PDB file of N, CA, C and O in Angstrom:
ATOM      1  N   MET A   1      32.522  55.482  99.553  1.00  0.00           N
ATOM      2  CA  MET A   1      32.145  56.742  99.314  1.00  0.00           C
ATOM      3  C   MET A   1      32.221  57.577 100.383  1.00  0.00           C
ATOM      4  O   MET A   1      31.908  57.158 101.497  1.00  0.00           O
ATOM      5  N   SER A   2      32.722  59.098 100.155  1.00  0.00           N
ATOM      6  CA  SER A   2      32.887  59.931 100.775  1.00  0.00           C
ATOM      7  C   SER A   2      32.011  60.717 101.517  1.00  0.00           C
ATOM      8  O   SER A   2      31.039  61.095 100.863  1.00  0.00           O
ATOM      9  N   LYS A   3      32.044  61.054 102.587  1.00  0.00           N
ATOM     10  CA  LYS A   3      30.627  61.827 102.903  1.00  0.00           C
ATOM     11  C   LYS A   3      30.210  63.046 102.367  1.00  0.00           C
ATOM     12  O   LYS A   3      29.107  63.590 102.432  1.00  0.00           O
ATOM     13  N   GLY A   4      31.483  63.480 101.705  1.00  0.00           N
ATOM     14  CA  GLY A   4      31.134  64.933 100.784  1.00  0.00           C
ATOM     15  C   GLY A   4      30.583  64.493  99.406  1.00  0.00           C
ATOM     16  O   GLY A   4      29.666  65.166  98.934  1.00  0.00           O
ATOM     17  N   LYS A   5      31.024  63.490  98.753  1.00  0.00           N
ATOM     18  CA  LYS A   5      30.355  62.824  97.689  1.00  0.00           C
ATOM     19  C   LYS A   5      28.689  62.331  98.302  1.00  0.00           C
ATOM     20  O   LYS A   5      27.755  62.739  97.612  1.00  0.00           O
ATOM     21  N   PHE A   6      28.430  61.722  99.205  1.00  0.00           N
ATOM     22  CA  PHE A   6      27.268  61.597  99.534  1.00  0.00           C
ATOM     23  C   PHE A   6      26.474  62.559  99.716  1.00  0.00           C
ATOM     24  O   PHE A   6      25.302  62.327  99.416  1.00  0.00           O
ATOM     25  N   ALA A   7      26.793  63.877 100.229  1.00  0.00           N
ATOM     26  CA  ALA A   7      26.144  64.868 100.943  1.00  0.00           C
ATOM     27  C   ALA A   7      25.462  65.675  99.297  1.00  0.00           C
ATOM     28  O   ALA A   7      24.321  66.124  99.184  1.00  0.00           O
ATOM     29  N   ILE A   8      26.425  65.667  98.303  1.00  0.00           N
ATOM     30  CA  ILE A   8      26.379  66.226  97.218  1.00  0.00           C
ATOM     31  C   ILE A   8      25.059  65.592  96.384  1.00  0.00           C
ATOM     32  O   ILE A   8      24.168  66.190  95.782  1.00  0.00           O
ATOM     33  N   GLY A   9      25.305  63.981  96.603  1.00  0.00           N
ATOM     34  CA  GLY A   9      24.476  63.458  95.930  1.00  0.00           C
ATOM     35  C   GLY A   9      23.022  63.345  96.449  1.00  0.00           C
ATOM     36  O   GLY A   9      22.046  63.147  95.725  1.00  0.00           O
ATOM     37  N   ALA A  10      23.000  63.495  97.778  1.00  0.00           N
ATOM     38  CA  ALA A  10      21.482  63.516  98.178  1.00  0.00           C
ATOM     39  C   ALA A  10      21.390  64.912  98.062  1.00  0.00           C
ATOM     40  O   ALA A  10      20.180  65.140  98.071  1.00  0.00           O
ATOM     41  N   LEU A  11      22.019  66.009  97.956  1.00  0.00           N
ATOM     42  CA  LEU A  11      21.435  67.437  97.642  1.00  0.00           C
ATOM     43  C   LEU A  11      20.941  67.432  96.368  1.00  0.00           C
ATOM     44  O   LEU A  11      19.823  67.933  96.256  1.00  0.00           O
ATOM     45  N   ILE A  12      21.547  66.933  95.199  1.00  0.00           N
ATOM     46  CA  ILE A  12      21.132  66.593  93.840  1.00  0.00           C
ATOM     47  C   ILE A  12      19.903  65.701  93.848  1.00  0.00           C
ATOM     48  O   ILE A  12      18.980  65.983  93.084  1.00  0.00           O
ATOM     49  N   GLY A  13      19.819  64.688  94.619  1.00  0.00           N
ATOM     50  CA  GLY A  13      18.389  63.896  94.353  1.00  0.00           C
ATOM     51  C   GLY A  13      17.503  64.740  94.813  1.00  0.00           C
ATOM     52  O   GLY A  13      16.528  65.016  94.114  1.00  0.00           O
ATOM     53  N   ALA A  14      17.670  65.297  96.054  1.00  0.00           N
ATOM     54  CA  ALA A  14      16.746  65.875  96.567  1.00  0.00           C
ATOM     55  C   ALA A  14      15.889  66.920  95.775  1.00  0.00           C
ATOM     56  O   ALA A  14      14.661  66.937  95.686  1.00  0.00           O
ATOM     57  N   ALA A  15      16.928  67.924  95.133  1.00  0.00           N
ATOM     58  CA  ALA A  15      16.607  68.984  94.049  1.00  0.00           C
ATOM     59  C   ALA A  15      15.781  68.269  93.005  1.00  0.00           C
ATOM     60  O   ALA A  15      14.687  68.691  92.630  1.00  0.00           O
ATOM     61  N   ALA A  16      16.313  67.246  92.583  1.00  0.00           N
ATOM     62  CA  ALA A  16      15.809  66.293  91.325  1.00  0.00           C
ATOM     63  C   ALA A  16      14.179  65.973  91.646  1.00  0.00           C
ATOM     64  O   ALA A  16      13.247  66.230  90.883  1.00  0.00           O
ATOM     65  N   GLY A  17      14.100  65.435  92.787  1.00  0.00           N
ATOM     66  CA  GLY A  17      12.613  64.921  93.218  1.00  0.00           C
ATOM     67  C   GLY A  17      11.905  66.279  93.816  1.00  0.00           C
ATOM     68  O   GLY A  17      10.820  65.962  94.306  1.00  0.00           O
ATOM     69  N   VAL A  18      12.151  67.622  93.932  1.00  0.00           N
ATOM     70  CA  VAL A  18      11.440  68.566  94.345  1.00  0.00           C
ATOM     71  C   VAL A  18      10.872  69.094  93.129  1.00  0.00           C
ATOM     72  O   VAL A  18       9.677  69.369  93.024  1.00  0.00           O
ATOM     73  N   VAL A  19      11.787  69.248  92.140  1.00  0.00           N
ATOM     74  CA  VAL A  19      11.545  69.719  90.582  1.00  0.00           C
ATOM     75  C   VAL A  19      10.381  68.751  90.061  1.00  0.00           C
ATOM     76  O   VAL A  19       9.334  69.249  89.647  1.00  0.00           O
ATOM     77  N   ALA A  20      10.549  67.508  90.080  1.00  0.00           N
ATOM     78  CA  ALA A  20       9.856  66.464  89.485  1.00  0.00           C
ATOM     79  C   ALA A  20       8.301  66.415  90.367  1.00  0.00           C
ATOM     80  O   ALA A  20       7.235  66.110  89.832  1.00  0.00           O
ATOM     81  N   GLY A  21       8.448  66.738  91.617  1.00  0.00           N
ATOM     82  CA  GLY A  21       7.062  66.689  92.130  1.00  0.00           C
ATOM     83  C   GLY A  21       6.544  68.143  91.866  1.00  0.00           C
ATOM     84  O   GLY A  21       5.338  68.255  92.085  1.00  0.00           O
ATOM     85  N   LEU A  22       7.207  69.340  91.425  1.00  0.00           N
ATOM     86  CA  LEU A  22       6.545  70.711  91.394  1.00  0.00           C
ATOM     87  C   LEU A  22       5.767  70.340  89.806  1.00  0.00           C
ATOM     88  O   LEU A  22       4.594  70.639  89.578  1.00  0.00           O
ATOM     89  N   LEU A  23       6.596  69.699  88.885  1.00  0.00           N
ATOM     90  CA  LEU A  23       6.336  69.720  87.474  1.00  0.00           C
ATOM     91  C   LEU A  23       4.965  68.838  87.331  1.00  0.00           C
ATOM     92  O   LEU A  23       4.153  69.109  86.446  1.00  0.00           O
ATOM     93  N   THR A  24       4.740  67.682  88.326  1.00  0.00           N
ATOM     94  CA  THR A  24       3.721  66.916  87.913  1.00  0.00           C
ATOM     95  C   THR A  24       2.591  67.258  88.939  1.00  0.00           C
ATOM     96  O   THR A  24       1.618  66.513  89.054  1.00  0.00           O
ATOM     97  N   ALA A  25       2.727  68.351  89.652  1.00  0.00           N
ATOM     98  CA  ALA A  25       1.881  68.582  90.820  1.00  0.00           C
ATOM     99  C   ALA A  25       0.482  69.645  89.878  1.00  0.00           C
ATOM    100  O   ALA A  25       0.829  70.591  89.170  1.00  0.00           O
ATOM    101  N   PRO A  26      -0.826  69.316  90.027  1.00  0.00           N
ATOM    102  CA  PRO A  26      -1.817  69.998  89.234  1.00  0.00           C
ATOM    103  C   PRO A  26      -2.049  71.836  89.807  1.00  0.00           C
ATOM    104  O   PRO A  26      -2.823  72.369  90.602  1.00  0.00           O
ATOM    105  N   LYS A  27      -1.044  72.294  89.004  1.00  0.00           N
ATOM    106  CA  LYS A  27      -0.834  73.758  89.781  1.00  0.00           C
ATOM    107  C   LYS A  27      -0.537  74.502  88.214  1.00  0.00           C
ATOM    108  O   LYS A  27      -0.006  73.824  87.335  1.00  0.00           O
ATOM    109  N   SER A  28      -0.833  75.599  88.020  1.00  0.00           N
ATOM    110  CA  SER A  28      -0.683  76.536  86.664  1.00  0.00           C
ATOM    111  C   SER A  28       0.779  76.554  86.599  1.00  0.00           C
ATOM    112  O   SER A  28       1.623  76.200  87.422  1.00  0.00           O
ATOM    113  N   GLY A  29       0.892  77.123  85.252  1.00  0.00           N
ATOM    114  CA  GLY A  29       2.517  77.362  84.929  1.00  0.00           C
ATOM    115  C   GLY A  29       3.128  78.476  85.749  1.00  0.00           C
ATOM    116  O   GLY A  29       4.328  78.587  86.001  1.00  0.00           O
ATOM    117  N   LYS A  30       2.217  79.238  86.113  1.00  0.00           N
ATOM    118  CA  LYS A  30       2.732  80.504  86.992  1.00  0.00           C
ATOM    119  C   LYS A  30       3.106  79.950  88.282  1.00  0.00           C
ATOM    120  O   LYS A  30       4.287  80.096  88.597  1.00  0.00           O
ATOM    121  N   GLN A  31       2.465  79.445  88.957  1.00  0.00           N
ATOM    122  CA  GLN A  31       2.241  78.946  90.122  1.00  0.00           C
ATOM    123  C   GLN A  31       3.646  77.574  90.338  1.00  0.00           C
ATOM    124  O   GLN A  31       4.445  77.416  91.262  1.00  0.00           O
ATOM    125  N   THR A  32       3.480  76.921  89.261  1.00  0.00           N
ATOM    126  CA  THR A  32       4.847  75.934  89.465  1.00  0.00           C
ATOM    127  C   THR A  32       6.180  76.772  88.923  1.00  0.00           C
ATOM    128  O   THR A  32       7.211  76.401  89.482  1.00  0.00           O
ATOM    129  N   ARG A  33       6.358  77.844  87.929  1.00  0.00           N
ATOM    130  CA  ARG A  33       7.255  77.963  88.232  1.00  0.00           C
ATOM    131  C   ARG A  33       7.898  78.983  89.481  1.00  0.00           C
ATOM    132  O   ARG A  33       9.055  79.059  89.896  1.00  0.00           O
ATOM    133  N   ALA A  34       6.879  79.596  89.823  1.00  0.00           N
ATOM    134  CA  ALA A  34       7.081  80.428  91.293  1.00  0.00           C
ATOM    135  C   ALA A  34       8.019  79.517  92.257  1.00  0.00           C
ATOM    136  O   ALA A  34       9.120  79.674  92.786  1.00  0.00           O
ATOM    137  N   ASP A  35       6.865  78.302  92.218  1.00  0.00           N
ATOM    138  CA  ASP A  35       7.483  77.169  93.329  1.00  0.00           C
ATOM    139  C   ASP A  35       8.489  76.722  92.900  1.00  0.00           C
ATOM    140  O   ASP A  35       9.215  76.207  93.750  1.00  0.00           O
ATOM    141  N   ILE A  36       8.927  76.708  91.625  1.00  0.00           N
ATOM    142  CA  ILE A  36      10.704  76.389  91.415  1.00  0.00           C
ATOM    143  C   ILE A  36      11.174  77.166  91.821  1.00  0.00           C
ATOM    144  O   ILE A  36      11.926  76.839  92.738  1.00  0.00           O
ATOM    145  N   LYS A  37      11.125  78.508  91.536  1.00  0.00           N
ATOM    146  CA  LYS A  37      12.163  79.736  91.969  1.00  0.00           C
ATOM    147  C   LYS A  37      12.216  79.620  93.262  1.00  0.00           C
ATOM    148  O   LYS A  37      13.346  79.583  93.749  1.00  0.00           O
ATOM    149  N   ASP A  38      11.462  79.562  93.851  1.00  0.00           N
ATOM    150  CA  ASP A  38      11.317  79.358  95.583  1.00  0.00           C
ATOM    151  C   ASP A  38      12.264  78.264  96.239  1.00  0.00           C
ATOM    152  O   ASP A  38      13.082  78.503  97.127  1.00  0.00           O
ATOM    153  N   LYS A  39      12.017  76.995  95.645  1.00  0.00           N
ATOM    154  CA  LYS A  39      12.670  75.984  95.861  1.00  0.00           C
ATOM    155  C   LYS A  39      14.053  76.078  95.458  1.00  0.00           C
ATOM    156  O   LYS A  39      14.811  75.373  96.123  1.00  0.00           O
ATOM    157  N   ALA A  40      14.600  76.796  94.502  1.00  0.00           N
ATOM    158  CA  ALA A  40      15.865  77.072  93.848  1.00  0.00           C
ATOM    159  C   ALA A  40      16.367  77.904  94.508  1.00  0.00           C
ATOM    160  O   ALA A  40      17.590  77.836  94.628  1.00  0.00           O
ATOM    161  N   ALA A  41      15.635  79.010  95.195  1.00  0.00           N
ATOM    162  CA  ALA A  41      16.532  79.714  96.288  1.00  0.00           C
ATOM    163  C   ALA A  41      16.621  79.290  97.659  1.00  0.00           C
ATOM    164  O   ALA A  41      17.443  79.892  98.350  1.00  0.00           O
ATOM    165  N   GLU A  42      15.922  78.347  98.211  1.00  0.00           N
ATOM    166  CA  GLU A  42      16.033  77.950  99.175  1.00  0.00           C
ATOM    167  C   GLU A  42      17.338  76.902  99.222  1.00  0.00           C
ATOM    168  O   GLU A  42      18.211  77.016 100.083  1.00  0.00           O
ATOM    169  N   LEU A  43      17.361  75.830  98.154  1.00  0.00           N
ATOM    170  CA  LEU A  43      18.614  75.103  97.950  1.00  0.00           C
ATOM    171  C   LEU A  43      20.022  75.786  97.727  1.00  0.00           C
ATOM    172  O   LEU A  43      21.098  75.305  98.080  1.00  0.00           O
ATOM    173  N   LYS A  44      19.863  76.781  97.191  1.00  0.00           N
ATOM    174  CA  LYS A  44      20.956  78.031  96.855  1.00  0.00           C
ATOM    175  C   LYS A  44      21.458  78.252  98.254  1.00  0.00           C
ATOM    176  O   LYS A  44      22.637  78.134  98.587  1.00  0.00           O
ATOM    177  N   GLN A  45      20.716  78.498  98.842  1.00  0.00           N
ATOM    178  CA  GLN A  45      21.129  78.790 100.446  1.00  0.00           C
ATOM    179  C   GLN A  45      21.601  77.926 101.319  1.00  0.00           C
ATOM    180  O   GLN A  45      22.390  78.148 102.238  1.00  0.00           O
ATOM    181  N   GLU A  46      21.024  76.779 100.966  1.00  0.00           N
ATOM    182  CA  GLU A  46      21.251  75.454 101.770  1.00  0.00           C
ATOM    183  C   GLU A  46      22.635  75.269 101.476  1.00  0.00           C
ATOM    184  O   GLU A  46      23.552  75.316 102.296  1.00  0.00           O
ATOM    185  N   ALA A  47      22.753  74.987  99.850  1.00  0.00           N
ATOM    186  CA  ALA A  47      24.345  74.827  99.493  1.00  0.00           C
ATOM    187  C   ALA A  47      25.482  76.015 100.158  1.00  0.00           C
ATOM    188  O   ALA A  47      26.441  75.599 100.807  1.00  0.00           O
ATOM    189  N   ALA A  48      25.324  77.208  99.982  1.00  0.00           N
ATOM    190  CA  ALA A  48      26.252  78.310 100.222  1.00  0.00           C
ATOM    191  C   ALA A  48      26.437  78.081 101.758  1.00  0.00           C
ATOM    192  O   ALA A  48      27.584  78.367 102.100  1.00  0.00           O
ATOM    193  N   MET A  49      25.660  77.659 102.759  1.00  0.00           N
ATOM    194  CA  MET A  49      25.444  77.343 104.324  1.00  0.00           C
ATOM    195  C   MET A  49      26.500  76.387 104.346  1.00  0.00           C
ATOM    196  O   MET A  49      27.476  76.469 105.092  1.00  0.00           O
ATOM    197  N   ARG A  50      26.259  75.319 103.374  1.00  0.00           N
ATOM    198  CA  ARG A  50      27.055  74.045 103.845  1.00  0.00           C
ATOM    199  C   ARG A  50      28.502  74.552 103.254  1.00  0.00           C
ATOM    200  O   ARG A  50      29.517  74.333 103.914  1.00  0.00           O
ATOM    201  N   ALA A  51      28.559  75.129 102.189  1.00  0.00           N
ATOM    202  CA  ALA A  51      29.950  75.520 101.609  1.00  0.00           C
ATOM    203  C   ALA A  51      30.541  76.037 102.534  1.00  0.00           C
ATOM    204  O   ALA A  51      31.654  75.562 102.761  1.00  0.00           O
ATOM    205  N   ASP A  52      30.057  77.205 103.441  1.00  0.00           N
ATOM    206  CA  ASP A  52      30.551  78.063 104.382  1.00  0.00           C
ATOM    207  C   ASP A  52      31.222  76.952 105.647  1.00  0.00           C
ATOM    208  O   ASP A  52      32.385  77.012 106.045  1.00  0.00           O
ATOM    209  N   GLU A  53      30.445  76.216 106.010  1.00  0.00           N
ATOM    210  CA  GLU A  53      30.619  75.403 106.841  1.00  0.00           C
ATOM    211  C   GLU A  53      31.934  74.209 106.478  1.00  0.00           C
ATOM    212  O   GLU A  53      32.716  73.799 107.336  1.00  0.00           O
ATOM    213  N   ALA A  54      31.949  73.828 105.155  1.00  0.00           N
ATOM    214  CA  ALA A  54      33.291  73.239 104.927  1.00  0.00           C
ATOM    215  C   ALA A  54      34.528  73.997 104.648  1.00  0.00           C
ATOM    216  O   ALA A  54      35.678  73.590 104.817  1.00  0.00           O
ATOM    217  N   ARG A  55      34.092  75.332 104.129  1.00  0.00           N
ATOM    218  CA  ARG A  55      35.685  76.210 104.694  1.00  0.00           C
ATOM    219  C   ARG A  55      36.060  76.309 105.844  1.00  0.00           C
ATOM    220  O   ARG A  55      37.246  76.170 106.146  1.00  0.00           O
ATOM    221  N   LEU A  56      34.957  76.614 106.857  1.00  0.00           N
ATOM    222  CA  LEU A  56      35.387  76.790 108.330  1.00  0.00           C
ATOM    223  C   LEU A  56      36.073  75.685 108.573  1.00  0.00           C
ATOM    224  O   LEU A  56      37.199  75.817 109.054  1.00  0.00           O
ATOM    225  N   ARG A  57      35.564  74.371 108.303  1.00  0.00           N
ATOM    226  CA  ARG A  57      36.134  72.989 108.768  1.00  0.00           C
ATOM    227  C   ARG A  57      37.483  72.754 108.040  1.00  0.00           C
ATOM    228  O   ARG A  57      38.212  72.021 108.707  1.00  0.00           O
ATOM    229  N   SER A  58      37.999  73.135 106.940  1.00  0.00           N
ATOM    230  CA  SER A  58      39.181  72.992 106.403  1.00  0.00           C
ATOM    231  C   SER A  58      40.087  73.952 106.845  1.00  0.00           C
ATOM    232  O   SER A  58      41.297  73.727 106.891  1.00  0.00           O
ATOM    233  N   SER A  59      39.540  75.090 107.201  1.00  0.00           N
ATOM    234  CA  SER A  59      40.642  76.139 107.729  1.00  0.00           C
ATOM    235  C   SER A  59      41.071  75.579 109.272  1.00  0.00           C
ATOM    236  O   SER A  59      42.230  75.432 109.660  1.00  0.00           O
ATOM    237  N   GLU A  60      40.078  75.356 109.904  1.00  0.00           N
ATOM    238  CA  GLU A  60      40.275  74.542 111.300  1.00  0.00           C
ATOM    239  C   GLU A  60      41.520  73.272 110.960  1.00  0.00           C
ATOM    240  O   GLU A  60      42.608  73.175 111.528  1.00  0.00           O
ATOM    241  N   ILE A  61      41.127  72.627 110.172  1.00  0.00           N
ATOM    242  CA  ILE A  61      42.222  71.255 109.963  1.00  0.00           C
ATOM    243  C   ILE A  61      43.294  71.799 109.469  1.00  0.00           C
ATOM    244  O   ILE A  61      44.348  71.250 109.789  1.00  0.00           O
ATOM    245  N   ALA A  62      43.366  72.894 108.650  1.00  0.00           N
ATOM    246  CA  ALA A  62      44.754  72.872 108.174  1.00  0.00           C
ATOM    247  C   ALA A  62      45.456  74.030 109.235  1.00  0.00           C
ATOM    248  O   ALA A  62      46.661  74.136 109.004  1.00  0.00           O
ATOM    249  N   GLY A  63      45.067  74.753 110.138  1.00  0.00           N
ATOM    250  CA  GLY A  63      45.377  75.503 111.353  1.00  0.00           C
ATOM    251  C   GLY A  63      46.304  74.241 112.062  1.00  0.00           C
ATOM    252  O   GLY A  63      47.526  74.099 112.098  1.00  0.00           O
ATOM    253  N   ASP A  64      45.177  73.371 112.620  1.00  0.00           N
ATOM    254  CA  ASP A  64      45.508  72.209 113.303  1.00  0.00           C
ATOM    255  C   ASP A  64      46.922  71.366 112.779  1.00  0.00           C
ATOM    256  O   ASP A  64      47.817  71.018 113.549  1.00  0.00           O
ATOM    257  N   ALA A  65      46.914  71.117 111.277  1.00  0.00           N
ATOM    258  CA  ALA A  65      48.148  70.485 110.628  1.00  0.00           C
ATOM    259  C   ALA A  65      49.205  71.437 110.557  1.00  0.00           C
ATOM    260  O   ALA A  65      50.327  70.974 110.351  1.00  0.00           O
ATOM    261  N   LYS A  66      49.058  72.926 110.710  1.00  0.00           N
ATOM    262  CA  LYS A  66      50.417  73.481 110.738  1.00  0.00           C
ATOM    263  C   LYS A  66      50.848  73.579 112.177  1.00  0.00           C
ATOM    264  O   LYS A  66      52.030  73.820 112.422  1.00  0.00           O
ATOM    265  N   GLU A  67      49.931  73.400 113.191  1.00  0.00           N
ATOM    266  CA  GLU A  67      50.676  73.441 114.490  1.00  0.00           C
ATOM    267  C   GLU A  67      51.194  72.268 114.920  1.00  0.00           C
ATOM    268  O   GLU A  67      51.960  72.222 115.883  1.00  0.00           O
ATOM    269  N   LYS A  68      50.716  70.918 114.052  1.00  0.00           N
ATOM    270  CA  LYS A  68      51.402  69.587 114.491  1.00  0.00           C
ATOM    271  C   LYS A  68      52.981  69.808 113.587  1.00  0.00           C
ATOM    272  O   LYS A  68      53.932  69.339 114.213  1.00  0.00           O
ATOM    273  N   VAL A  69      53.245  70.275 112.599  1.00  0.00           N
ATOM    274  CA  VAL A  69      54.408  70.320 111.714  1.00  0.00           C
ATOM    275  C   VAL A  69      55.213  71.373 112.644  1.00  0.00           C
ATOM    276  O   VAL A  69      56.442  71.362 112.710  1.00  0.00           O
ATOM    277  N   LYS A  70      54.518  72.148 113.251  1.00  0.00           N
ATOM    278  CA  LYS A  70      55.680  73.098 113.840  1.00  0.00           C
ATOM    279  C   LYS A  70      56.270  72.188 114.872  1.00  0.00           C
ATOM    280  O   LYS A  70      57.472  71.932 114.932  1.00  0.00           O
ATOM    281  N   GLU A  71      55.218  71.642 115.806  1.00  0.00           N
ATOM    282  CA  GLU A  71      55.473  71.033 117.090  1.00  0.00           C
ATOM    283  C   GLU A  71      56.499  69.929 116.487  1.00  0.00           C
ATOM    284  O   GLU A  71      57.661  70.009 116.886  1.00  0.00           O
ATOM    285  N   TYR A  72      56.199  68.988 115.635  1.00  0.00           N
ATOM    286  CA  TYR A  72      57.390  67.888 115.163  1.00  0.00           C
ATOM    287  C   TYR A  72      58.457  68.563 114.485  1.00  0.00           C
ATOM    288  O   TYR A  72      59.366  67.735 114.420  1.00  0.00           O
ATOM    289  N   LYS A  73      58.779  69.507 114.011  1.00  0.00           N
ATOM    290  CA  LYS A  73      59.920  70.374 113.403  1.00  0.00           C
ATOM    291  C   LYS A  73      60.611  70.670 114.571  1.00  0.00           C
ATOM    292  O   LYS A  73      61.761  70.232 114.590  1.00  0.00           O
ATOM    293  N   GLU A  74      60.109  71.514 115.915  1.00  0.00           N
ATOM    294  CA  GLU A  74      60.867  71.762 116.898  1.00  0.00           C
ATOM    295  C   GLU A  74      61.635  70.080 117.777  1.00  0.00           C
ATOM    296  O   GLU A  74      62.792  69.872 118.141  1.00  0.00           O
ATOM    297  N   ARG A  75      60.579  69.305 117.842  1.00  0.00           N
ATOM    298  CA  ARG A  75      61.274  68.195 118.578  1.00  0.00           C
ATOM    299  C   ARG A  75      62.021  67.525 117.902  1.00  0.00           C
ATOM    300  O   ARG A  75      62.754  66.701 118.449  1.00  0.00           O
ATOM    301  N   GLY A  76      62.029  67.769 116.087  1.00  0.00           N
ATOM    302  CA  GLY A  76      63.373  66.990 115.442  1.00  0.00           C
ATOM    303  C   GLY A  76      64.643  67.929 115.913  1.00  0.00           C
ATOM    304  O   GLY A  76      65.725  67.567 116.375  1.00  0.00           O
ATOM    305  N   GLU A  77      64.180  69.173 115.660  1.00  0.00           N
ATOM    306  CA  GLU A  77      65.649  70.064 116.028  1.00  0.00           C
ATOM    307  C   GLU A  77      66.041  70.032 117.330  1.00  0.00           C
ATOM    308  O   GLU A  77      67.190  70.438 117.503  1.00  0.00           O
ATOM    309  N   ARG A  78      65.494  69.705 118.233  1.00  0.00           N
ATOM    310  CA  ARG A  78      65.788  69.394 119.757  1.00  0.00           C
ATOM    311  C   ARG A  78      66.571  68.260 119.580  1.00  0.00           C
ATOM    312  O   ARG A  78      67.779  68.336 119.802  1.00  0.00           O
ATOM    313  N   SER A  79      66.047  67.187 119.201  1.00  0.00           N
ATOM    314  CA  SER A  79      66.656  65.965 119.040  1.00  0.00           C
ATOM    315  C   SER A  79      67.991  65.944 118.148  1.00  0.00           C
ATOM    316  O   SER A  79      69.060  65.436 118.487  1.00  0.00           O
ATOM    317  N   LEU A  80      67.726  66.566 116.998  1.00  0.00           N
ATOM    318  CA  LEU A  80      69.354  67.079 116.658  1.00  0.00           C
ATOM    319  C   LEU A  80      70.446  67.626 117.161  1.00  0.00           C
ATOM    320  O   LEU A  80      71.618  67.435 116.835  1.00  0.00           O
ATOM    321  N   GLU A  81      69.905  68.465 118.146  1.00  0.00           N
ATOM    322  CA  GLU A  81      70.660  69.387 119.122  1.00  0.00           C
ATOM    323  C   GLU A  81      71.370  68.497 120.065  1.00  0.00           C
ATOM    324  O   GLU A  81      72.584  68.517 120.266  1.00  0.00           O
ATOM    325  N   ASP A  82      70.275  67.502 120.776  1.00  0.00           N
ATOM    326  CA  ASP A  82      70.832  66.870 121.631  1.00  0.00           C
ATOM    327  C   ASP A  82      71.932  65.479 121.391  1.00  0.00           C
ATOM    328  O   ASP A  82      72.690  64.943 122.200  1.00  0.00           O
ATOM    329  N   ALA A  83      71.645  65.145 119.847  1.00  0.00           N
ATOM    330  CA  ALA A  83      72.512  63.836 119.127  1.00  0.00           C
ATOM    331  C   ALA A  83      74.012  64.875 118.861  1.00  0.00           C
ATOM    332  O   ALA A  83      75.161  64.440 118.941  1.00  0.00           O
ATOM    333  N   LYS A  84      73.706  66.031 118.601  1.00  0.00           N
ATOM    334  CA  LYS A  84      75.144  66.785 118.457  1.00  0.00           C
ATOM    335  C   LYS A  84      75.702  67.029 119.846  1.00  0.00           C
ATOM    336  O   LYS A  84      76.865  66.626 119.825  1.00  0.00           O
ATOM    337  N   LYS A  85      75.482  67.372 120.706  1.00  0.00           N
ATOM    338  CA  LYS A  85      75.663  67.223 121.929  1.00  0.00           C
ATOM    339  C   LYS A  85      76.382  66.194 122.714  1.00  0.00           C
ATOM    340  O   LYS A  85      77.396  66.338 123.397  1.00  0.00           O
ATOM    341  N   ASN A  86      75.635  65.066 122.484  1.00  0.00           N
ATOM    342  CA  ASN A  86      76.110  63.523 122.653  1.00  0.00           C
ATOM    343  C   ASN A  86      77.308  63.259 121.884  1.00  0.00           C
ATOM    344  O   ASN A  86      78.257  62.714 122.449  1.00  0.00           O
ATOM    345  N   ILE A  87      77.378  63.582 120.650  1.00  0.00           N
ATOM    346  CA  ILE A  87      78.518  63.284 119.864  1.00  0.00           C
ATOM    347  C   ILE A  87      80.033  64.085 120.578  1.00  0.00           C
ATOM    348  O   ILE A  87      81.102  63.505 120.765  1.00  0.00           O
ATOM    349  N   GLN A  88      79.792  65.261 120.825  1.00  0.00           N
ATOM    350  CA  GLN A  88      80.635  66.434 121.124  1.00  0.00           C
ATOM    351  C   GLN A  88      81.070  65.780 122.392  1.00  0.00           C
ATOM    352  O   GLN A  88      82.271  65.514 122.439  1.00  0.00           O
ATOM    353  N   ASP A  89      80.437  65.504 123.299  1.00  0.00           N
ATOM    354  CA  ASP A  89      80.632  64.833 124.976  1.00  0.00           C
ATOM    355  C   ASP A  89      81.548  63.249 124.764  1.00  0.00           C
ATOM    356  O   ASP A  89      82.337  62.869 125.630  1.00  0.00           O
ATOM    357  N   LYS A  90      81.270  62.420 123.430  1.00  0.00           N
ATOM    358  CA  LYS A  90      82.040  61.388 123.639  1.00  0.00           C
ATOM    359  C   LYS A  90      83.079  61.639 123.028  1.00  0.00           C
ATOM    360  O   LYS A  90      83.778  60.659 122.770  1.00  0.00           O
ATOM    361  N   LYS A  91      83.537  62.905 122.603  1.00  0.00           N
ATOM    362  CA  LYS A  91      84.996  62.909 121.671  1.00  0.00           C
ATOM    363  C   LYS A  91      86.094  63.268 122.633  1.00  0.00           C
ATOM    364  O   LYS A  91      87.258  63.347 122.241  1.00  0.00           O
TER     365      LYS A  91
END
């Protein structure tokens, strides 16, 4: 199982646990709704923060990959030029 799927599952499980705990707590309906609203806001903020972190990390990975592709392309071009020179020198 990937880390991302595990994190999403853990977040959903935590949210379900919080909601279940709030709904079974001996509070008035008004207090319970306020608690659910507060917890939902916290979870939404947490999810947004993690999504931002994931976007940033994926951008970094994409940038690194582009640099590697550029590096390998340049190496290949140099190798091709060297091979052409060697062929020309042997003629």
